[in-house]
C-alpha positions, 0 to 999 in steps of 0.5 A: 314062887316062879313058873317057866315060860316061854319068850317069843321075839319076832322082830319084822316089818312094821307093816306086819303089825296088825296082820300078826296081831290078827294071827295071833288071836287066832291062835288064841294067844293072848297077850304080846308088847309091842314097840318099835325097833332099829337096826342094821342085819343081812338086810341093810340099816332098818332105821324107821325114818319112813313108814316103809322102812319101820321095824317092830318088835313084838314079844309073847310070855306063852307056854312052850305049846303056843311057842312052837305053834307061832313060831310054825306059822310065822316059818310058813307064812312069812320067812319067804318074803319079810325081812323077819328073825324070831327067837325063843328064850326061856323065862321065869314069870311071878304070877305064871296063872297069867300066860295059860 
């Protein structure tokens, strides 16, 4: 009844939103959710009260192979120059065929 997939979460500077969407399309990874994110971390408070201080939370449910590609790409392209964290976890979904 349930299919095991990976949930990839990227929390990063809002200015990367369109660039990350383009990256996903180039990698042929489809289906994501983006929402505003606020919080505090090693680089201080990100309150989102002005555009340059805005964070987003990007979530992708995908196969393990796709998750590894996304992780590697984000690490290689963005970690050095942007405030960003990325993590993944295993999730169980209904209609697993939607996440191929």
